[in-house]
N, CA, C and O of each residue as an XYZ file, in Angstrom:
592
protein
N      47.832    223.223    165.664
C      47.876    224.329    166.572
C      47.555    225.585    165.768
O      48.001    225.729    164.630
N      46.804    226.466    166.343
C      46.439    227.693    165.656
C      46.968    228.887    166.419
O      47.142    228.851    167.637
N      47.217    229.939    165.674
C      47.659    231.181    166.274
C      46.786    232.292    165.706
O      46.623    232.409    164.492
N      46.230    233.096    166.590
C      45.315    234.135    166.157
C      46.081    235.212    165.407
O      47.098    235.719    165.883
N      45.574    235.557    164.217
C      46.144    236.619    163.404
C      45.031    237.626    163.125
O      44.131    237.332    162.339
N      45.069    238.812    163.749
C      43.986    239.787    163.589
C      43.751    240.206    162.140
O      42.624    240.528    161.764
N      44.801    240.203    161.331
C      44.627    240.615    159.939
C      43.857    239.581    159.116
O      43.385    239.889    158.022
N      43.728    238.375    159.627
C      42.995    237.317    158.915
C      41.650    237.005    159.570
O      41.052    235.964    159.295
N      41.185    237.884    160.416
C      39.936    237.644    161.150
C      38.746    237.530    160.207
O      37.863    236.700    160.426
N      38.711    238.356    159.157
C      37.579    238.308    158.217
C      37.530    236.962    157.489
O      36.455    236.395    157.295
N      38.692    236.458    157.090
C      38.748    235.161    156.407
C      38.324    234.040    157.358
O      37.688    233.071    156.943
N      38.683    234.181    158.633
C      38.323    233.177    159.631
C      36.803    233.134    159.831
O      36.202    232.062    159.881
N      36.198    234.317    159.945
C      34.741    234.391    160.127
C      34.030    233.843    158.893
O      33.036    233.127    159.013
N      34.541    234.182    157.705
C      33.941    233.677    156.469
C      34.027    232.155    156.401
O      33.090    231.501    155.942
N      35.137    231.590    156.851
C      35.289    230.126    156.846
C      34.343    229.486    157.862
O      33.798    228.413    157.605
N      34.143    230.134    159.015
C      33.197    229.608    160.010
C      31.775    229.600    159.461
O      31.043    228.625    159.631
N      31.390    230.686    158.804
C      30.034    230.796    158.259
C      29.832    229.823    157.107
O      28.742    229.275    156.948
N      30.871    229.599    156.298
C      30.752    228.746    155.112
C      30.655    227.262    155.468
O      30.137    226.479    154.672
N      31.127    226.870    156.611
C      31.143    225.447    156.973
C      29.820    225.071    157.645
O      29.770    224.851    158.855
N      28.777    225.001    156.865
C      27.429    224.699    157.369
C      27.283    223.236    157.784
O      26.521    222.915    158.696
N      28.009    222.366    157.117
C      27.864    220.935    157.390
C      28.267    220.613    158.836
O      27.520    219.960    159.565
N      29.452    221.077    159.240
C      29.892    220.829    160.622
C      28.992    221.549    161.628
O      28.757    221.045    162.726
N      28.498    222.710    161.255
C      27.615    223.452    162.154
C      26.311    222.688    162.395
O      25.810    222.639    163.518
N      25.770    222.094    161.330
C      24.545    221.296    161.486
C      24.802    220.054    162.339
O      23.983    219.703    163.188
N      25.921    219.400    162.119
C      26.267    218.222    162.918
C      26.441    218.606    164.390
O      26.044    217.858    165.283
N      27.032    219.767    164.633
C      27.215    220.246    166.002
C      25.859    220.484    166.677
O      25.643    220.072    167.817
N      24.955    221.149    165.961
C      23.627    221.412    166.518
C      22.885    220.109    166.804
O      22.191    220.000    167.815
N      23.027    219.126    165.924
C      22.375    217.829    166.117
C      22.935    217.117    167.354
O      22.193    216.502    168.119
N      24.263    217.214    167.535
C      24.892    216.585    168.704
C      24.409    217.241    169.999
O      24.224    216.555    171.005
N      24.205    218.547    169.983
C      23.719    219.242    171.177
C      22.272    218.844    171.469
O      21.905    218.639    172.626
N      21.444    218.734    170.415
C      20.059    218.305    170.612
C      19.987    216.888    171.160
O      19.112    216.577    171.968
N      20.910    216.017    170.720
C      20.952    214.633    171.203
C      21.633    214.511    172.560
O      21.703    213.421    173.127
N      22.129    215.615    173.073
C      22.843    215.671    174.353
C      24.084    214.780    174.359
O      24.441    214.179    175.373
N      24.733    214.715    173.186
C      26.001    213.984    173.046
C      27.127    215.010    173.172
O      27.577    215.583    172.180
N      27.571    215.229    174.402
C      28.534    216.297    174.667
C      29.916    215.995    174.101
O      30.613    216.906    173.655
N      30.315    214.734    174.114
C      31.629    214.372    173.577
C      31.699    214.679    172.084
O      32.668    215.271    171.610
N      30.681    214.279    171.358
C      30.641    214.529    169.922
C      30.555    216.030    169.653
O      31.196    216.530    168.729
N      29.770    216.749    170.452
C      29.655    218.193    170.292
C      30.984    218.899    170.499
O      31.339    219.812    169.755
N      31.707    218.469    171.511
C      33.022    219.050    171.781
C      33.973    218.785    170.623
O      34.693    219.681    170.181
N      33.970    217.563    170.140
C      34.839    217.185    169.018
C      34.475    217.984    167.768
O      35.362    218.450    167.052
N      33.195    218.142    167.503
C      32.761    218.888    166.322
C      33.094    220.379    166.449
O      33.465    221.012    165.461
N      32.967    220.936    167.637
C      33.311    222.346    167.844
C      34.801    222.568    167.593
O      35.197    223.543    166.955
N      35.606    221.660    168.100
C      37.050    221.771    167.888
C      37.379    221.637    166.402
O      38.209    222.378    165.876
N      36.728    220.692    165.731
C      36.965    220.510    164.297
C      36.551    221.745    163.513
O      37.230    222.141    162.566
N      35.455    222.345    163.898
C      34.979    223.555    163.229
C      36.009    224.681    163.367
O      36.303    225.380    162.397
N      36.545    224.849    164.552
C      37.540    225.904    164.791
C      38.829    225.623    164.023
O      39.393    226.523    163.401
N      39.294    224.373    164.067
C      40.551    224.025    163.402
C      40.413    224.152    161.884
O      41.320    224.659    161.224
N      39.297    223.699    161.329
C      39.091    223.813    159.877
C      39.020    225.270    159.442
O      39.602    225.643    158.424
N      38.317    226.088    160.201
C      38.222    227.507    159.858
C      39.584    228.184    159.948
O      39.922    229.016    159.106
N      40.360    227.834    160.957
C      41.704    228.406    161.088
C      42.593    227.959    159.931
O      43.382    228.747    159.409
N      42.465    226.707    159.537
C      43.255    226.222    158.400
C      42.874    226.920    157.107
O      43.744    227.267    156.308
N      41.581    227.129    156.895
C      41.132    227.817    155.684
C      41.554    229.281    155.686
O      41.788    229.861    154.626
N      41.652    229.883    156.871
C      42.046    231.291    156.967
C      43.556    231.464    156.967
O      44.050    232.590    156.918
N      44.289    230.371    157.021
C      45.752    230.452    157.017
C      46.350    230.716    158.378
O      47.458    231.244    158.474
N      45.637    230.357    159.439
C      46.144    230.566    160.794
C      46.704    229.296    161.414
O      47.262    229.346    162.511
N      46.572    228.175    160.751
C      47.006    226.913    161.342
C      48.494    226.704    161.079
O      49.007    227.039    160.011
N      49.157    226.156    162.053
C      50.558    225.782    161.914
C      50.654    224.281    162.087
O      49.829    223.664    162.760
N      51.659    223.710    161.480
C      51.855    222.274    161.666
C      52.508    222.048    163.024
O      53.363    222.823    163.454
N      52.099    220.992    163.680
C      52.633    220.659    164.993
C      53.598    219.507    164.829
O      53.271    218.492    164.214
N      54.787    219.665    165.380
C      55.778    218.601    165.284
C      55.458    217.494    166.275
O      55.060    217.745    167.412
N      55.640    216.279    165.817
C      55.384    215.144    166.683
C      56.458    215.065    167.759
O      56.158    214.745    168.909
N      57.679    215.346    167.406
C      58.799    215.248    168.337
C      59.140    216.620    168.902
O      60.313    216.992    168.933
N      58.167    217.364    169.339
C      58.447    218.705    169.842
C      59.272    218.658    171.121
O      59.955    219.628    171.451
N      59.217    217.546    171.843
C      60.012    217.425    173.066
C      61.499    217.386    172.723
O      62.328    217.906    173.471
N      61.834    216.769    171.590
C      63.239    216.671    171.209
C      63.736    217.926    170.518
O      64.945    218.150    170.446
N      62.834    218.746    170.010
C      63.228    219.922    169.257
C      62.596    221.174    169.860
O      61.654    221.720    169.285
N      63.094    221.640    171.006
C      62.498    222.836    171.602
C      62.883    224.076    170.804
O      63.831    224.057    170.019
N      62.144    225.138    171.015
C      62.453    226.397    170.362
C      63.811    226.893    170.839
O      64.245    226.573    171.946
N      64.468    227.665    170.008
C      65.786    228.198    170.381
C      65.638    229.070    171.622
O      64.709    229.870    171.730
N      66.564    228.903    172.548
C      66.518    229.691    173.768
C      65.400    229.288    174.698
O      64.918    230.104    175.483
N      64.984    228.041    174.619
C      63.876    227.593    175.455
C      64.288    227.642    176.919
O      65.451    227.420    177.254
N      63.355    227.925    177.760
C      63.617    228.005    179.191
C      63.937    226.629    179.742
O      64.638    226.505    180.746
N      63.423    225.594    179.087
C      63.580    224.242    179.588
C      65.042    223.789    179.615
O      65.425    222.994    180.473
N      65.859    224.287    178.686
C      67.255    223.881    178.658
C      68.024    224.564    179.784
O      67.987    225.790    179.892
N      68.719    223.803    180.621
C      69.500    224.411    181.696
C      70.695    225.167    181.116
O      71.063    224.937    179.964
N      71.305    226.059    181.890
C      72.400    226.875    181.342
C      73.627    226.064    180.961
O      74.400    226.496    180.106
N      73.824    224.916    181.563
C      74.990    224.115    181.227
C      74.799    223.303    179.944
O      75.762    222.723    179.442
N      73.585    223.250    179.406
C      73.315    222.490    178.183
C      73.736    223.360    176.998
O      72.924    224.075    176.413
N      75.028    223.281    176.660
C      75.605    224.185    175.671
C      75.526    223.606    174.256
O      74.849    222.607    174.015
N      76.221    224.246    173.344
C      76.189    223.844    171.934
C      76.765    222.437    171.740
O      76.324    221.702    170.857
N      77.741    222.067    172.559
C      78.318    220.720    172.442
C      77.280    219.654    172.794
O      77.179    218.635    172.111
N      76.519    219.885    173.847
C      75.452    218.946    174.222
C      74.384    218.883    173.141
O      73.891    217.803    172.818
N      74.025    220.027    172.582
C      73.026    220.052    171.521
C      73.513    219.297    170.294
O      72.744    218.592    169.641
N      74.797    219.449    169.986
C      75.366    218.712    168.854
C      75.334    217.209    169.077
O      75.021    216.445    168.164
N      75.658    216.789    170.290
C      75.622    215.352    170.598
C      74.202    214.818    170.547
O      73.976    213.694    170.097
N      73.230    215.624    171.010
C      71.829    215.210    170.934
C      71.397    215.085    169.469
O      70.677    214.155    169.106
N      71.840    216.022    168.637
C      71.502    215.985    167.218
C      72.075    214.722    166.556
O      71.396    214.063    165.769
N      73.326    214.398    166.885
C      73.951    213.194    166.327
C      73.189    211.944    166.763
O      72.950    211.041    165.961
N      72.811    211.901    168.033
C      72.069    210.750    168.550
C      70.708    210.617    167.859
O      70.329    209.525    167.436
N      69.974    211.734    167.746
C      68.646    211.676    167.098
C      68.753    211.294    165.636
O      67.923    210.539    165.130
N      69.772    211.807    164.944
C      69.957    211.453    163.536
C      70.292    209.978    163.382
O      69.840    209.340    162.432
N      71.080    209.427    164.302
C      71.424    208.008    164.241
C      70.179    207.147    164.435
O      70.012    206.131    163.761
N      69.316    207.548    165.347
C      68.095    206.783    165.603
C      67.129    206.902    164.430
O      66.539    205.907    164.008
N      66.965    208.113    163.901
C      66.002    208.339    162.828
C      66.445    207.739    161.502
O      65.606    207.350    160.689
N      67.751    207.658    161.276
C      68.224    207.133    160.001
C      68.191    205.609    159.960
O      68.370    205.015    158.897
N      67.966    204.981    161.092
C      67.878    203.525    161.129
C      69.236    202.850    161.033
O      69.346    201.760    160.471
N      70.268    203.481    161.573
C      71.597    202.888    161.548
C      71.627    201.633    162.413
O      70.653    201.301    163.088
N      72.745    200.957    162.380
C      72.884    199.718    163.137
C      72.681    199.983    164.624
O      72.910    201.090    165.111
N      72.253    198.957    165.326
C      71.959    199.076    166.754
C      73.207    199.499    167.523
O      73.124    200.307    168.448
N      74.367    198.956    167.142
C      75.596    199.305    167.848
C      75.923    200.783    167.674
O      76.378    201.432    168.616
N      75.696    201.321    166.472
C      75.976    202.735    166.217
C      75.033    203.624    167.042
O      75.452    204.651    167.576
N      73.758    203.220    167.141
C      72.804    203.989    167.945
C      73.178    203.949    169.421
O      73.089    204.960    170.117
N      73.600    202.774    169.900
C      73.987    202.661    171.306
C      75.241    203.479    171.599
O      75.357    204.080    172.667
N      76.181    203.502    170.655
C      77.390    204.296    170.836
C      77.052    205.786    170.869
O      77.582    206.528    171.696
N      76.173    206.218    169.973
C      75.769    207.629    169.957
C      75.040    207.990    171.250
O      75.235    209.081    171.788
N      74.199    207.076    171.753
C      73.499    207.331    173.005
C      74.481    207.415    174.171
O      74.342    208.271    175.044
N      75.459    206.538    174.183
C      76.455    206.526    175.258
C      77.264    207.821    175.255
O      77.529    208.392    176.313
N      77.656    208.286    174.066
C      78.410    209.536    173.972
C      77.555    210.725    174.404
O      78.037    211.629    175.087
N      76.299    210.717    174.007
C      75.395    211.805    174.383
C      75.202    211.850    175.895
O      75.286    212.917    176.502
N      74.945    210.701    176.501
C      74.723    210.663    177.955
C      75.961    211.069    178.735
O      75.855    211.775    179.738
N      77.138    210.633    178.288
C      78.356    211.005    179.009
C      78.629    212.503    178.875
O      79.113    213.134    179.814
N      78.319    213.068    177.713
C      78.495    214.511    177.531
C      77.557    215.282    178.448
O      77.966    216.250    179.089
N      76.303    214.856    178.512
C      75.322    215.545    179.350
C      75.657    215.367    180.827
O      75.426    216.272    181.628
N      76.196    214.218    181.189
C      76.543    213.970    182.593
C      77.731    214.842    183.029
O      77.772    215.301    184.170
N      78.695    215.071    182.128
C      79.883    215.854    182.489
C      79.679    217.354    182.343
O      80.428    218.143    182.920
N      78.699    217.742    181.598
C      78.518    219.157    181.283
C      78.239    220.043    182.494
O      78.790    221.143    182.545
N      77.422    219.644    183.479
C      77.226    220.524    184.645
C      78.529    220.797    185.406
O      78.757    221.910    185.880
N      79.374    219.778    185.518
C      80.658    219.949    186.188
C      81.539    220.946    185.436
O      82.159    221.823    186.037
N      81.583    220.794    184.109
C      82.380    221.680    183.278
C      81.869    223.121    183.381
O      82.653    224.067    183.444
N      80.549    223.266    183.397
C      79.956    224.603    183.492
C      80.252    225.237    184.849
O      80.543    226.431    184.923
N      80.182    224.461    185.906
C      80.481    224.977    187.249
C      81.937    225.412    187.349
O      82.230    226.459    187.926
N      82.853    224.622    186.793
C      84.267    225.004    186.799
C      84.481    226.290    186.003
O      85.279    227.144    186.391
N      83.769    226.419    184.899
C      83.877    227.626    184.081
C      83.397    228.853    184.863
O      84.004    229.921    184.780
N      82.315    228.699    185.615
C      81.799    229.824    186.398
C      82.712    230.182    187.575
O      82.830    231.353    187.938
N      83.356    229.174    188.167
C      84.222    229.416    189.320
C      85.591    229.938    188.929
O      86.270    230.547    189.756
N      86.012    229.720    187.707
C      87.375    230.038    187.279
C      87.784    231.491    187.534
O      88.884    231.701    188.045
N      86.985    232.495    187.218
C      87.444    233.875    187.468
C      87.710    234.159    188.946
O      88.615    234.926    189.272
N      86.945    233.559    189.826
C      87.128    233.799    191.246
C      88.338    233.044    191.786
O      89.084    233.571    192.612
N      88.531    231.826    191.328
C      89.636    231.027    191.837
C      90.972    231.501    191.294
O      91.994    231.311    191.953
N      91.001    232.105    190.126
C      92.254    232.606    189.572
C      92.778    233.804    190.359
O      93.991    233.972    190.489
N      91.883    234.637    190.886
C      92.277    235.847    191.596
C      92.665    235.577    193.039
O      93.391    236.373    193.634
N      92.208    234.491    193.612
C      92.475    234.203    195.018
C      93.691    233.302    195.167
O      93.957    232.444    194.325
N      94.407    233.509    196.232
C      95.475    232.584    196.586
C      94.857    231.534    197.503
O      94.778    231.723    198.717
N      94.427    230.445    196.918
C      93.691    229.433    197.643
C      94.529    228.806    198.756
O      94.008    228.484    199.824
N      95.829    228.633    198.502
C      96.690    228.025    199.512
C      96.778    228.921    200.752
O      96.791    228.426    201.879
N      96.838    230.225    200.542
C      96.914    231.155    201.677
C      95.614    231.148    202.470
O      95.638    231.317    203.689
N      94.494    230.960    201.809
C      93.226    230.916    202.518
C      93.095    229.661    203.374
O      92.511    229.700    204.457
N      93.636    228.557    202.888
C      93.501    227.292    203.602
C      94.552    227.112    204.692
O      94.403    226.243    205.551
N      95.604    227.911    204.671
C      96.656    227.798    205.667
C      96.130    228.193    207.038
O      95.325    229.117    207.159
N      96.576    227.508    208.046
C      96.124    227.806    209.409
C      96.705    229.140    209.863
O      97.882    229.431    209.650
N      95.865    229.926    210.483
C      96.301    231.238    210.958
C      97.280    231.073    212.126
O      97.095    230.204    212.979
N      98.309    231.900    212.158
C      99.257    231.792    213.287
C      98.576    232.235    214.576
O      97.764    233.160    214.588
N      98.928    231.550    215.657
C      98.344    231.891    216.955
C      99.006    233.142    217.506
O     100.172    233.416    217.220
N      98.268    233.887    218.285
C      98.845    235.138    218.830
C      99.790    234.875    220.001
O     100.742    235.630    220.203
N      99.548    233.843    220.755
C     100.402    233.523    221.894
C     101.068    232.151    221.672
O     100.403    231.160    221.371
N     102.351    232.131    221.824
C     103.000    230.810    221.689
C     102.725    229.930    222.912
O     102.475    230.436    224.006
N     102.773    228.653    222.721
C     102.535    227.731    223.825
C     103.759    227.745    224.753
O     104.889    227.772    224.267
N     103.549    227.728    226.112
C     104.700    227.764    227.043
C     105.492    226.486    227.072
O     106.475    226.385    227.807
């Protein structure tokens, strides 16, 4: 993955100009009307130039498991405890521990994630429920006229 850095634009252009070999291959692919190869060569030319200019970043294979901090994808109830359980589960799988240990870590992680929305909802409701007299609200209102 590349990220544009304006301060390195000159180095990027110099790397594009210096890579004559890929440029010739690209031109040959266009003359042969091989669009797939041309597309691949154009992408390679851009990625190589970005790498030479210092604009390339390494892409994580497991980016789905390791989102950026504060990612929008994580729901509000997915708190630090859930993240810790996910970390324990991923470490157990990656370290190659026994199958039973991995299954136990997965079971703990899933149960934590399953209970977390309920816990979060109770946490959000707590300030309102503490101030109200719930029993008085649920009590039947007295009738204005008694039955004869």
